[in-house]
C-alpha positions as MATLAB code, in Angstrom:
seq = 'MQWPLLLLAGLSSSAWAPAVGTTPAPTTATDSTQSYPTPAGGTSAPWGTERASGTARSSVSGGVRKGAEEAERESSAPKPTAAKPAKPVLKKKVKVIKTMKKVVKKLKKSTLAEDQEKQAKECPPLGLESLRVTDHQLRASSTERYGLGAHRGRLNMQSGIYDEDLYDGAWCAEEKDKNQWLEIDARRLTRFTGVITQGKNSIWTDDWVTSYKVQVSNDTHVWTTCKNGTEEVIFKANSDIETPVLNMLPTPMAARYIRINPQTWFENGTICLRAEILGCPLPDPNALYFLDHEPPVTDKLDFRHHNYKEMRKLMKMVNEECPNITRVYSIGKSYLGLKMYAIEISDNPGEHELGEPEFRYVAGMHGNEVVGRELMLNLMEYFCQEFKKGNPRIVRLVTETRIHLLPSMNPDGYETAYKLGSELSGWANGRWTYQGYDLNHNFADLNTPLWDAEDNELAPEAFPNHYIPIPEYYTMANATVAPETRAVIDWMQKIPFVLSANMHGGELVVTYPFDMARSYWKAKEMTPTADDAIFRWLATAYATTSRVMMEEDRRVCHTEDFTRVGNIINGADWHTVAGSMNDFSYLHTNCFEITVELSCDKFPHEIELPMEWENNREALLIYMEQVHRGIKGVVRDKDTDKGVADAIISVDGINHDIRTAFDGDYWRLLNPGDYEVTAKAEGYHSATKSCHVSYEDHATICDFYISKTPKQRLREILAKGGKIPKDLLLRLRHMRNRTLRSQSHPK';
ca = [
      -7.054   10.022 -149.536;
      -6.622   13.322 -151.339;
      -6.933   13.634 -155.135;
      -3.806   15.323 -156.535;
      -4.758   18.924 -157.181;
      -2.366   19.360 -160.111;
      -3.797   16.280 -161.829;
      -7.361   17.546 -161.466;
      -6.364   20.993 -162.685;
      -4.466   19.634 -165.703;
      -6.974   17.051 -166.909;
     -10.561   17.704 -167.900;
     -13.217   15.047 -167.586;
     -13.057   14.474 -171.330;
      -9.407   13.564 -170.971;
     -10.445   10.783 -168.617;
     -13.154    9.402 -170.860;
     -11.200    7.440 -173.499;
      -9.190    5.331 -171.074;
      -9.703    4.206 -167.539;
      -6.766    4.456 -165.189;
      -5.973    4.594 -161.555;
      -5.351    7.563 -159.376;
      -1.816    8.025 -158.057;
      -1.151    5.936 -154.967;
      -1.092    7.828 -151.679;
       1.758    7.711 -149.197;
       0.177    4.707 -147.496;
      -2.313    2.403 -149.180;
      -4.328   -0.412 -147.693;
      -6.383   -3.212 -149.154;
      -8.693   -5.660 -147.474;
      -8.949   -6.535 -143.831;
      -8.107  -10.116 -144.718;
      -5.228  -12.129 -146.216;
      -5.262  -13.456 -149.751;
      -3.526  -16.270 -151.643;
      -0.309  -15.232 -153.355;
       0.117  -16.052 -157.048;
       2.547  -18.806 -156.085;
       0.303  -20.250 -153.394;
       0.263  -19.808 -149.633;
      -0.836  -16.572 -148.034;
       0.532  -13.092 -147.742;
      -0.397   -9.763 -146.288;
      -3.384   -8.052 -147.931;
      -2.759   -7.072 -151.552;
      -1.005   -3.739 -151.897;
      -0.207   -3.419 -148.194;
       3.378   -4.660 -148.415;
       4.193   -2.783 -151.606;
       2.582    0.571 -150.877;
       2.940    0.936 -147.136;
       6.303   -0.803 -147.184;
       7.591    1.764 -149.648;
       6.342    4.525 -147.407;
       8.057    3.020 -144.383;
      11.324    2.496 -146.235;
      11.339    6.065 -147.484;
      10.730    7.397 -144.005;
      13.253    5.095 -142.348;
      15.731    5.935 -145.123;
      15.351    9.579 -144.212;
      16.068    8.748 -140.595;
      19.257    6.844 -141.534;
      20.395    9.662 -143.790;
      19.877   12.244 -141.071;
      21.735   10.075 -138.553;
      24.717    9.567 -140.866;
      25.029   13.281 -141.542;
      24.880   14.075 -137.852;
      27.502   11.396 -137.110;
      29.862   12.722 -139.822;
      29.534   16.266 -138.552;
      30.061   15.278 -134.916;
      33.177   13.185 -135.763;
      34.724   15.794 -138.098;
      37.596   18.023 -136.816;
      36.019   20.784 -134.832;
      36.763   24.355 -135.961;
      38.480   26.839 -133.709;
      35.280   28.724 -133.222;
      33.022   26.004 -131.891;
      29.982   28.168 -131.204;
      28.539   28.103 -134.735;
      28.726   24.275 -134.871;
      26.556   23.627 -131.805;
      23.323   24.960 -133.254;
      23.809   22.756 -136.343;
      24.251   19.623 -134.216;
      21.162   20.424 -132.134;
      19.187   21.030 -135.295;
      20.133   17.611 -136.718;
      19.314   15.842 -133.473;
      15.936   17.561 -133.494;
      15.313   16.293 -137.040;
      16.194   12.748 -135.971;
      13.803   12.904 -133.012;
      11.041   14.282 -135.204;
      11.507   11.534 -137.799;
      11.463    8.873 -135.083;
       8.119   10.208 -133.921;
       6.796    9.967 -137.484;
       7.925    6.344 -137.738;
       6.342    5.582 -134.367;
       3.017    7.077 -135.465;
       3.074    5.119 -138.719;
       3.599    1.882 -136.843;
       0.647    2.646 -134.582;
      -1.625    3.251 -137.564;
      -3.443   -0.048 -137.996;
      -4.881   -1.457 -141.188;
      -8.409   -1.178 -139.789;
      -7.906    2.508 -139.003;
      -6.595    3.194 -142.500;
      -9.581    1.423 -144.035;
     -12.010    3.324 -141.840;
     -10.382    6.588 -142.893;
     -10.648    5.685 -146.562;
     -14.237    4.539 -146.171;
     -15.178    7.831 -144.528;
     -13.503    9.786 -147.303;
     -15.659    8.103 -149.929;
     -19.202    7.204 -148.853;
     -21.389    4.445 -150.321;
     -23.004    5.116 -153.669;
     -26.358    4.172 -152.183;
     -27.341    0.663 -153.255;
     -28.733   -0.020 -149.790;
     -30.356    3.385 -149.322;
     -31.886    3.200 -152.850;
     -30.128    6.339 -154.094;
     -28.847    3.987 -156.779;
     -31.921    3.084 -158.836;
     -32.754   -0.295 -160.359;
     -31.922    1.120 -163.801;
     -28.325    1.624 -162.686;
     -27.829   -2.091 -162.028;
     -27.080   -4.751 -164.655;
     -25.846   -8.324 -164.595;
     -24.290  -10.820 -166.982;
     -27.152  -13.265 -166.364;
     -29.995  -13.788 -163.915;
     -31.359  -17.008 -162.476;
     -34.873  -15.497 -162.472;
     -36.522  -12.094 -162.012;
     -36.700  -12.340 -158.228;
     -32.908  -12.749 -158.213;
     -32.177   -9.987 -160.722;
     -29.494   -7.318 -160.501;
     -31.940   -4.993 -158.759;
     -31.894   -7.374 -155.775;
     -28.111   -7.251 -155.377;
     -28.187   -4.529 -152.728;
     -26.472   -4.684 -149.346;
     -28.813   -6.023 -146.625;
     -31.601   -6.766 -149.121;
     -34.127   -9.078 -147.432;
     -35.952  -11.952 -149.080;
     -39.520  -13.151 -148.810;
     -40.323  -16.142 -146.625;
     -41.096  -18.427 -149.550;
     -38.617  -20.212 -151.790;
     -38.513  -18.729 -155.309;
     -40.236  -15.586 -154.046;
     -40.795  -12.714 -156.477;
     -38.688  -10.600 -154.114;
     -35.637  -12.643 -153.234;
     -32.524  -11.849 -151.233;
     -29.674  -11.245 -153.726;
     -28.558  -11.149 -157.322;
     -27.893  -14.695 -158.516;
     -26.296  -15.587 -161.852;
     -27.878  -18.141 -164.137;
     -24.507  -19.665 -165.053;
     -21.814  -20.957 -162.723;
     -18.577  -19.726 -164.320;
     -16.015  -16.940 -163.934;
     -17.602  -14.776 -166.634;
     -20.490  -13.567 -164.458;
     -20.686  -10.004 -163.159;
     -22.833   -7.445 -161.381;
     -22.480   -3.950 -162.833;
     -23.208   -0.597 -161.193;
     -23.527    2.641 -163.154;
     -22.499    5.596 -160.973;
     -23.855    7.929 -163.705;
     -20.801   10.164 -163.429;
     -17.037    9.963 -163.109;
     -16.364    8.438 -159.715;
     -13.307    7.625 -157.647;
     -14.040    4.057 -156.532;
     -12.301    3.063 -153.299;
     -13.956   -0.069 -151.964;
     -16.512   -2.863 -152.293;
     -18.711   -4.471 -149.620;
     -20.343   -7.844 -150.266;
     -22.778  -10.222 -148.595;
     -24.228  -13.595 -149.493;
     -27.864  -14.314 -150.374;
     -30.450  -13.694 -147.683;
     -32.486  -16.911 -147.543;
     -33.849  -19.419 -145.052;
     -33.779  -22.143 -147.706;
     -30.338  -22.088 -149.363;
     -26.720  -21.164 -148.607;
     -25.222  -19.106 -151.431;
     -22.316  -16.688 -151.349;
     -19.276  -15.619 -153.338;
     -15.890  -16.420 -151.798;
     -13.677  -14.297 -154.084;
     -14.029  -11.803 -156.917;
     -12.264   -9.338 -159.179;
     -13.151   -5.685 -159.656;
     -13.331   -4.071 -163.093;
     -14.059   -0.466 -164.119;
     -14.977    1.234 -167.377;
     -16.099    4.529 -168.847;
     -18.086    3.084 -171.750;
     -19.005   -0.541 -170.748;
     -16.922   -1.809 -173.694;
     -13.348   -1.500 -172.487;
     -12.831   -2.798 -168.960;
      -9.797   -2.429 -166.717;
      -9.262   -4.967 -163.944;
      -8.072   -3.750 -160.558;
      -4.382   -4.569 -160.165;
      -1.751   -4.433 -157.494;
       1.261   -3.561 -159.595;
       1.109   -5.976 -162.519;
      -0.985   -8.644 -160.798;
      -4.787   -8.709 -161.014;
      -6.234   -8.550 -157.513;
      -8.520  -11.350 -156.390;
     -10.424  -10.109 -153.346;
     -11.442  -12.546 -150.646;
     -15.193  -12.272 -150.091;
     -17.708  -13.997 -147.841;
     -17.831  -17.120 -145.692;
     -21.530  -16.913 -144.731;
     -24.715  -15.351 -146.019;
     -25.034  -12.339 -143.719;
     -21.695  -10.888 -142.571;
     -20.691   -7.882 -144.734;
     -17.064   -7.994 -145.914;
     -15.270   -4.787 -146.916;
     -12.403   -4.784 -149.404;
     -10.577   -1.541 -150.123;
      -8.984   -1.201 -153.556;
      -5.153   -1.098 -153.385;
      -5.330    2.109 -155.388;
      -8.549    4.058 -156.044;
      -9.834    3.796 -159.622;
     -11.599    6.550 -161.560;
     -14.435    5.562 -163.898;
     -18.199    5.672 -164.354;
     -18.979    1.943 -164.257;
     -17.795   -0.747 -161.872;
     -18.222   -4.521 -162.007;
     -17.917   -7.248 -159.413;
     -16.683  -10.376 -161.186;
     -17.044  -13.509 -158.977;
     -14.160  -15.995 -159.230;
     -15.126  -18.615 -156.634;
     -18.233  -19.358 -154.592;
     -19.502  -21.667 -151.869;
     -19.071  -25.180 -153.194;
     -22.595  -26.278 -152.256;
     -24.206  -23.116 -153.570;
     -24.221  -20.845 -156.591;
     -23.101  -17.309 -157.553;
     -25.187  -14.956 -155.407;
     -24.252  -11.679 -153.767;
     -25.452   -8.405 -152.329;
     -23.184   -5.383 -152.536;
     -22.428   -1.765 -151.782;
     -19.802    0.373 -153.541;
     -17.698    3.083 -151.917;
     -16.848    6.014 -154.147;
     -16.424    9.787 -154.390;
     -17.890   11.758 -157.294;
     -15.324   13.631 -159.409;
     -15.765   16.860 -161.379;
     -17.217   15.923 -164.745;
     -18.919   18.688 -166.783;
     -19.996   16.133 -169.394;
     -22.006   14.043 -166.924;
     -25.762   14.017 -167.464;
     -26.393   13.571 -163.739;
     -23.824   16.063 -162.490;
     -26.227   17.980 -160.282;
     -28.177   16.419 -157.435;
     -31.929   16.706 -157.825;
     -32.584   16.731 -154.090;
     -33.447   20.112 -152.505;
     -30.870   21.544 -150.105;
     -31.355   21.207 -146.359;
     -31.777   24.613 -144.738;
     -31.897   23.647 -141.042;
     -28.516   23.996 -139.348;
     -28.485   20.816 -137.317;
     -25.827   18.320 -136.270;
     -26.188   15.755 -139.057;
     -23.899   12.922 -137.986;
     -24.036    9.713 -136.006;
     -23.742   10.238 -132.247;
     -22.436    7.557 -129.931;
     -23.452    7.547 -126.276;
     -21.028   10.271 -125.160;
     -21.779   12.488 -128.145;
     -25.539   12.038 -127.672;
     -25.279   13.036 -124.025;
     -23.133   16.031 -124.975;
     -25.632   17.217 -127.602;
     -28.582   16.886 -125.217;
     -26.687   18.871 -122.606;
     -25.896   21.552 -125.180;
     -29.581   21.867 -126.158;
     -30.539   22.151 -122.492;
     -27.943   24.877 -121.917;
     -29.099   26.828 -124.964;
     -32.791   26.571 -124.031;
     -32.934   26.035 -120.247;
     -36.393   27.598 -119.954;
     -38.094   24.987 -122.131;
     -35.951   21.841 -121.738;
     -35.014   19.350 -119.049;
     -32.723   16.339 -119.489;
     -33.430   13.377 -117.230;
     -32.781    9.640 -117.052;
     -35.560    7.038 -116.960;
     -33.206    4.207 -115.919;
     -30.097    2.301 -116.965;
     -29.235   -0.345 -119.534;
     -27.751   -3.690 -118.583;
     -24.228   -2.269 -119.049;
     -25.054    0.770 -116.930;
     -25.611    3.374 -119.655;
     -28.227    5.901 -118.622;
     -31.366    6.071 -120.746;
     -31.580    9.815 -121.235;
     -34.760   11.613 -122.238;
     -35.378   15.299 -122.829;
     -38.548   17.144 -121.918;
     -39.642   20.144 -123.983;
     -42.266   22.314 -122.312;
     -42.841   25.869 -121.120;
     -42.716   24.514 -117.552;
     -40.145   21.682 -117.596;
     -40.492   19.130 -114.836;
     -44.140   19.926 -114.114;
     -47.374   18.363 -115.322;
     -49.801   21.181 -116.088;
     -53.534   20.675 -115.688;
     -55.151   20.077 -119.060;
     -51.860   19.846 -120.980;
     -51.356   16.499 -122.776;
     -48.158   14.485 -122.498;
     -46.548   13.270 -125.721;
     -43.552   10.986 -126.320;
     -41.317    9.753 -129.118;
     -39.249    6.624 -128.463;
     -36.338    5.637 -130.713;
     -33.585    3.066 -130.694;
     -35.594    0.108 -129.383;
     -33.502   -1.890 -131.836;
     -30.021   -0.464 -131.446;
     -29.009   -0.836 -135.097;
     -32.044    1.085 -136.403;
     -30.477    4.481 -135.974;
     -32.494    6.931 -138.096;
     -35.004    7.511 -135.286;
     -32.186    8.213 -132.820;
     -30.688   10.912 -135.030;
     -34.118   12.358 -135.856;
     -34.833   12.769 -132.136;
     -31.541   14.609 -131.637;
     -32.266   16.794 -134.662;
     -35.806   17.425 -133.402;
     -34.682   18.705 -130.000;
     -32.161   20.989 -131.710;
     -34.861   22.207 -134.081;
     -37.329   22.968 -131.284;
     -34.717   24.966 -129.390;
     -33.688   26.992 -132.439;
     -37.195   27.666 -133.715;
     -38.583   28.538 -130.275;
     -35.858   31.150 -129.869;
     -36.752   32.526 -133.311;
     -40.399   32.803 -132.271;
     -41.744   30.281 -134.813;
     -45.492   30.379 -133.921;
     -46.077   26.710 -134.699;
     -43.232   25.593 -132.423;
     -44.138   28.093 -129.705;
     -47.694   26.744 -129.651;
     -46.527   23.135 -129.413;
     -44.157   23.969 -126.566;
     -46.694   25.989 -124.579;
     -49.652   23.621 -125.077;
     -47.927   20.222 -124.961;
     -45.459   18.493 -122.680;
     -43.112   16.672 -125.070;
     -40.714   13.862 -124.153;
     -38.049   12.485 -126.507;
     -36.171    9.243 -125.725;
     -33.475    8.907 -128.424;
     -32.013    5.566 -127.329;
     -34.067    2.860 -125.630;
     -31.334    0.288 -126.287;
     -28.014    2.136 -125.802;
     -25.987   -1.072 -125.421;
     -27.204   -2.370 -128.767;
     -26.478    0.938 -130.467;
     -22.883    0.977 -129.264;
     -22.408   -2.500 -130.734;
     -23.671   -1.377 -134.150;
     -21.850    1.966 -133.984;
     -18.465    0.301 -133.484;
     -18.974   -1.784 -136.636;
     -20.070    1.242 -138.660;
     -22.988    2.072 -140.898;
     -22.058   -0.309 -143.728;
     -20.600   -3.214 -141.740;
     -23.109   -3.677 -138.928;
     -25.237   -5.875 -141.175;
     -28.942   -6.420 -140.745;
     -29.037   -7.574 -137.116;
     -25.884   -6.625 -135.161;
     -27.013   -4.357 -132.322;
     -30.696   -5.170 -132.730;
     -30.851   -6.973 -129.398;
     -29.778   -5.814 -125.968;
     -26.488   -6.947 -124.456;
     -28.411   -9.793 -122.781;
     -29.928  -10.859 -126.097;
     -33.477   -9.528 -125.618;
     -35.544   -8.146 -128.467;
     -37.232   -5.293 -126.624;
     -40.238   -5.303 -128.935;
     -41.078   -8.821 -127.754;
     -40.231   -8.161 -124.109;
     -43.323   -6.407 -122.749;
     -46.050   -8.252 -120.871;
     -48.630   -9.992 -123.055;
     -51.900   -8.340 -122.025;
     -53.706   -9.240 -125.258;
     -54.327  -12.873 -124.331;
     -56.107  -12.250 -120.976;
     -58.236   -9.515 -122.601;
     -59.301  -11.758 -125.474;
     -60.030  -14.637 -123.098;
     -62.267  -12.320 -121.042;
     -64.045  -11.099 -124.178;
     -64.611  -14.664 -125.382;
     -66.205  -15.437 -122.016;
     -68.235  -12.181 -122.044;
     -66.496  -10.888 -118.935;
     -65.213   -7.563 -120.317;
     -65.692   -4.857 -119.305;
     -67.940   -5.752 -116.354;
     -65.842   -8.463 -114.669;
     -62.557   -7.795 -116.484;
     -61.249   -4.338 -117.453;
     -60.912   -3.318 -121.079;
     -58.129   -0.869 -120.162;
     -55.443   -0.512 -117.490;
     -55.093   -4.278 -117.541;
     -52.816   -5.253 -114.646;
     -49.391   -6.771 -115.303;
     -49.352  -10.544 -114.601;
     -47.624  -11.565 -111.390;
     -45.118  -13.828 -113.163;
     -43.856  -10.853 -115.134;
     -42.970   -8.850 -112.022;
     -40.922  -11.582 -110.367;
     -37.197  -11.015 -109.914;
     -36.253  -13.993 -112.097;
     -38.580  -13.016 -114.963;
     -36.884  -12.690 -118.353;
     -37.439   -8.960 -118.527;
     -34.704   -6.590 -119.672;
     -33.785   -3.665 -117.391;
     -34.445   -1.388 -120.362;
     -38.025   -2.699 -120.574;
     -38.607   -2.257 -116.830;
     -37.334    1.322 -117.062;
     -39.758    2.178 -119.881;
     -42.718    0.580 -118.051;
     -41.895    2.598 -114.946;
     -41.713    5.726 -117.117;
     -45.124    4.953 -118.636;
     -46.676    4.509 -115.201;
     -45.314    7.780 -113.819;
     -46.366   10.100 -116.658;
     -49.919   10.174 -118.103;
     -48.895    9.927 -121.751;
     -51.627   10.400 -124.338;
     -49.917    9.749 -127.659;
     -46.641    8.151 -128.728;
     -44.712    6.781 -131.693;
     -42.052    4.092 -131.672;
     -39.335    4.754 -134.280;
     -37.877    1.805 -136.201;
     -36.006    1.272 -139.470;
     -35.591   -1.169 -142.333;
     -38.909   -0.417 -144.090;
     -41.148    2.457 -145.129;
     -44.528    1.931 -143.465;
     -46.533    2.969 -140.401;
     -48.108    0.188 -138.326;
     -50.855    0.444 -135.723;
     -52.157   -1.959 -133.014;
     -52.785   -4.667 -132.427;
     -49.352   -6.047 -133.209;
     -50.252   -9.527 -131.971;
     -52.537  -11.741 -134.060;
     -55.629  -12.914 -132.193;
     -55.358  -16.414 -133.653;
     -52.160  -17.589 -132.024;
     -51.410  -20.142 -134.742;
     -51.366  -17.554 -137.544;
     -48.222  -15.728 -138.665;
     -50.308  -12.715 -139.603;
     -53.961  -11.756 -139.244;
     -55.884   -8.495 -139.274;
     -56.446   -7.769 -135.567;
     -57.941   -4.315 -134.970;
     -58.438   -2.594 -131.620;
     -61.654   -1.000 -130.404;
     -60.081    2.311 -131.509;
     -59.241    1.152 -135.015;
     -60.660    4.302 -136.636;
     -58.493    6.722 -134.669;
     -55.433    4.486 -135.012;
     -55.851    4.435 -138.779;
     -56.107    8.219 -138.756;
     -52.958    8.585 -136.645;
     -50.994    6.263 -138.946;
     -52.286    8.107 -142.000;
     -51.347   11.474 -140.510;
     -47.702   10.427 -140.435;
     -47.605    8.426 -143.658;
     -49.204   11.126 -145.806;
     -46.807   13.817 -144.595;
     -43.629   11.733 -144.866;
     -42.013   12.941 -148.052;
     -40.368    9.658 -148.929;
     -43.465    7.540 -148.234;
     -45.535    9.726 -150.539;
     -43.247    9.368 -153.538;
     -45.509    7.719 -156.106;
     -42.724    5.932 -157.964;
     -40.630    4.939 -154.969;
     -39.068    1.505 -155.016;
     -40.151   -1.346 -152.744;
     -37.671   -1.575 -149.867;
     -37.500   -5.356 -149.625;
     -40.501   -7.576 -150.287;
     -43.795   -5.700 -149.809;
     -45.318   -2.780 -151.684;
     -47.005   -0.746 -148.954;
     -47.894    2.093 -151.332;
     -50.922    0.025 -152.385;
     -52.388    0.408 -148.871;
     -51.427    4.026 -148.281;
     -48.204    3.053 -146.462;
     -50.098    1.993 -143.327;
     -50.923   -1.480 -142.072;
     -52.307   -3.196 -138.997;
     -49.255   -4.579 -137.186;
     -50.637   -8.096 -136.802;
     -51.627   -8.126 -140.463;
     -47.957   -7.547 -141.371;
     -46.449  -10.079 -138.964;
     -47.539  -11.047 -135.473;
     -45.530   -9.662 -132.547;
     -46.316  -10.859 -129.032;
     -45.256   -8.578 -126.190;
     -44.934   -5.394 -128.251;
     -44.622   -1.972 -126.673;
     -47.522   -0.625 -128.771;
     -50.008   -3.198 -127.489;
     -48.769   -2.875 -123.918;
     -49.060    0.912 -124.016;
     -52.638    0.723 -125.279;
     -53.829   -1.927 -122.808;
     -51.923   -0.888 -119.672;
     -51.989    2.918 -119.962;
     -54.007    5.657 -121.653;
     -51.381    6.099 -124.360;
     -52.085    5.333 -128.018;
     -48.884    4.325 -129.813;
     -47.954    3.471 -133.398;
     -44.735    2.226 -135.007;
     -43.023    4.207 -137.747;
     -40.603    2.367 -140.038;
     -38.545    5.331 -141.197;
     -36.222    4.133 -143.953;
     -35.192    1.120 -146.014;
     -31.654    1.410 -144.657;
     -31.426    0.669 -140.931;
     -28.041    2.338 -140.468;
     -27.540    4.816 -143.334;
     -24.294    6.641 -143.920;
     -23.983   10.148 -142.474;
     -24.459   11.733 -145.882;
     -28.025   10.393 -145.866;
     -29.002   12.008 -142.545;
     -29.874   15.517 -143.845;
     -32.275   13.963 -146.345;
     -33.786   11.709 -143.675;
     -34.526   14.852 -141.678;
     -36.142   16.534 -144.669;
     -38.193   13.406 -145.357;
     -39.595   13.273 -141.818;
     -39.560   16.782 -140.319;
     -43.101   17.730 -141.296;
     -44.458   14.294 -140.400;
     -42.859   14.480 -136.940;
     -44.593   17.803 -136.251;
     -47.938   16.824 -137.783;
     -48.110   13.641 -135.757;
     -47.225   15.501 -132.577;
     -50.114   17.886 -133.177;
     -52.572   14.960 -133.245;
     -52.343   14.803 -129.441;
     -54.827   17.716 -129.478;
     -57.472   15.733 -131.387;
     -60.608   14.516 -129.585;
     -61.904   15.600 -126.174;
     -60.265   16.654 -122.941;
     -61.392   17.906 -119.578;
     -61.297   17.555 -115.822;
     -63.473   15.317 -113.663;
     -64.153   17.166 -110.398;
     -65.834   16.397 -107.101;
     -69.100   18.357 -107.091;
     -68.782   19.251 -103.413;
     -65.070   20.095 -103.139;
     -64.286   21.110 -106.746;
     -61.131   18.996 -106.545;
     -60.019   16.725 -109.366;
     -60.951   13.052 -109.087;
     -58.063   10.721 -109.884;
     -58.586    7.381 -111.664;
     -62.082    8.258 -112.832;
     -63.088    6.109 -115.807;
     -64.011    7.860 -119.063;
     -66.203    5.686 -121.305;
     -67.308    6.502 -124.842;
     -70.513    4.856 -126.005;
     -69.835    2.380 -128.809;
     -66.080    2.042 -128.120;
     -65.128   -0.864 -125.864;
     -61.989    0.769 -124.516;
     -61.950    3.210 -121.622;
     -59.324    5.578 -120.268;
     -58.682    7.050 -116.809;
     -58.063   10.483 -115.384;
     -54.617   11.491 -114.178;
     -53.724   12.171 -110.550;
     -55.259   15.677 -110.633;
     -58.433   14.657 -112.465;
     -57.607   15.753 -116.015;
     -57.985   13.458 -119.021;
     -57.536   13.349 -122.800;
     -59.490   11.032 -125.057;
     -58.332   10.752 -128.701;
     -61.342   10.663 -131.048;
     -62.119   11.398 -134.680;
     -64.600   14.180 -135.531;
     -68.197   13.317 -134.595;
     -70.733   13.320 -131.750;
     -70.171   11.058 -128.754;
     -71.957   10.091 -125.559;
     -69.303   10.222 -122.861;
     -69.648    8.951 -119.288;
     -67.435    9.711 -116.296;
     -67.562    7.402 -113.300;
     -65.426    6.731 -110.256;
     -65.571    4.477 -107.233;
     -67.785    6.030 -104.564;
     -69.348    8.520 -107.002;
     -72.478    8.728 -109.084;
     -71.695    8.585 -112.787;
     -72.358   11.486 -115.134;
     -73.032   11.404 -118.884;
     -72.967   14.173 -121.466;
     -72.798   14.636 -125.229;
     -69.477   15.867 -126.614;
     -68.917   17.095 -130.167;
     -65.494   16.703 -131.784;
     -64.925   19.148 -134.620;
     -62.363   19.240 -137.409;
     -60.513   22.085 -135.707;
     -56.953   21.572 -134.535;
     -57.817   21.617 -130.853;
     -59.601   19.276 -128.488;
     -63.202   19.801 -127.363;
     -63.477   20.523 -123.637;
     -65.801   18.133 -121.782;
     -65.618   18.678 -118.030;
     -67.531   16.562 -115.519;
     -68.767   17.211 -111.978;
     -69.663   14.063 -110.094;
     -71.078   13.703 -106.596;
     -70.248   11.085 -103.978;
     -72.717    8.311 -103.200;
     -74.293    8.351  -99.705;
     -72.313    5.264  -98.740;
     -69.055    6.932  -99.743;
     -69.906   10.066  -97.776;
     -70.747    7.916  -94.741;
     -67.433    6.051  -94.978;
     -65.446    9.277  -95.129;
     -67.326   10.832  -92.193;
     -66.917    7.729  -90.040;
     -63.249    7.504  -90.935;
     -62.753   11.048  -89.667;
     -64.918   10.478  -86.559;
     -67.353   13.208  -87.575;
     -71.095   13.675  -87.034;
     -73.440   12.329  -89.694;
     -75.575   15.116  -91.253;
     -79.381   14.786  -91.199;
     -79.742   14.863  -94.971;
     -77.355   11.956  -95.250;
     -79.270    9.961  -92.606;
     -82.535   10.545  -94.499;
     -80.980    9.416  -97.797;
     -79.517    6.295  -96.223;
     -82.886    5.448  -94.620;
     -84.652    5.977  -97.941;
     -82.173    3.681  -99.722;
     -82.618    1.016  -97.061;
     -86.427    1.085  -97.330;
     -86.255    0.847 -101.114;
     -83.985   -2.180 -100.859;
     -86.336   -3.896  -98.408;
     -89.399   -3.269 -100.631;
     -87.625   -4.704 -103.653;
     -86.702   -7.825 -101.686;
     -90.247   -8.359 -100.340;
     -91.900   -7.859 -103.741;
     -89.651   -9.578 -106.266;
     -90.692   -9.386 -109.907;
];
């Protein structure tokens, strides 16, 4: 809807201040997506729809009738002697009639949902869910207790797991009458267009509001109730605790303050709600908060939500603009057949270079947590632009690292959330795959067999402490494994990734393995890995460079204040997750992976995306650079100088090994210090050396040359049908004699 230009030009903000009114109604106006009781009982079309849109239709159809009557009168009138001038007039009228018919046809096709979507896009949310609206901007008529105060009345606010928690899941009034209200201060003159409500998030009670009125004010003393003509509008609200319900105002209202005034509520519950307000700021020179305090975004990136087709188009565009450093490829397909596209950024796309580490970012594991998806798309754009500009930091990353970005691990889930929209997808729609799998619980549980082996003192001698094989049951055709999960596992096994991060949303914290609690009966328990020190460093590297996480006075997202622990936490100490991708990556491959919870809002409005990029850009680059921390090298055959694949690299004091890639190179993430490192491989003598890791921003090179054992050399010679060398015969004879002496003279 467009604000009348003449009205804005003729009235200053001070003229608006004394009295609150409504903006002139547009040609077509819509209200809620639902029907409401009429004043006389029964039901009718949504408030305002019949009056406003009906008037528009009658005016258009009236124009059609008028044009038809004029054309009919002219065609039936006595024709003049010179008929040539009359023909163009008749054709012109017929053309008008046809044009008007097309207009009517288009109006009929315009659905109520489309009109609401258009209005919602015109005026974005004020930011209750994203926390742009602060706690000080929220007030209520009464509060049941602090944990249910006005500051908790935010869309998709989550509660604690305990009844009467300090952080509960809604605003709840102390009284149960029609005089209760939740008030939002927009801090400036605002054109309010809609309200979204939810019930109380709780596993213990069922509380929601079933209808409400909307009131606005400029001074909090004089309030104007939203009307449709002369009747006060009663908006139909919720019928459960979680589904968001959008109601558009019949006519936008201009004011600074807005109230939601519950009229009815669930009969077995009380007055509780969570809300978001849609509104556009209006010019107001008297407003104290007229200017935004956030710094402008300077990067020219595509800041909007991208569905599957748009994502694919953007990735193709980046590849076409930077073909020398990018490659788009698919790692597999979702259940519905959508390709899981990834982009590689490297100076030699499609090729693993000796000594160059492989890095990955994975986003969209939960389809409705979309910030990571858009950050990945922004990041690939940014790399392309900055590489072309010659940015030395980006050039170094591209030339020394092979980077892989997977924007959407769960494309089916994303499409589900995308169709509902950023404010109406709720907390969980799109989280799961089309088949109903939570992908972060869908990987093989390798923790349990490792811990059983450790309890029985079998690891690492009789049971490996790394590269733990996938259980046979998990690989069976009828196993409950999503195709998306299988595709990612196959991707992990093909590429020797060193470092990764899994992007999520709904909180502001970085978690590190293990994600699964060692005591299976506990909901949460500190469960560190053998590499706890480096994992804590990796998590800290991201958390301390995320602008939003480092805000000292930032608000708690939902229930936990992670600022007290530096915004990092052991995953299992937060809540146990069996079958997580982080744990699987650590135990089945060489790759160390953390989870980054990027924002309080899982699916923020598009206007929030530039700021999300600013909040995370530096952290994304800093974390990527950590792949060059520790030691790296190549394990080679001493005789042939060729790389030895699958050689085991062990660090003294750390009960977790890694393996060399197919050409013998390896990367071992370590904090600064001195380490005793051993390289060993089947059929080879082991080799040990001291390696020093400095504080510099590059890995220490620790190469190894290992020689084959006599038995291995003999096997290879016999396999080729060759002649056994004399030196090998002497060594074998010496080994045999030593074995016999040890058997005849046992200790």
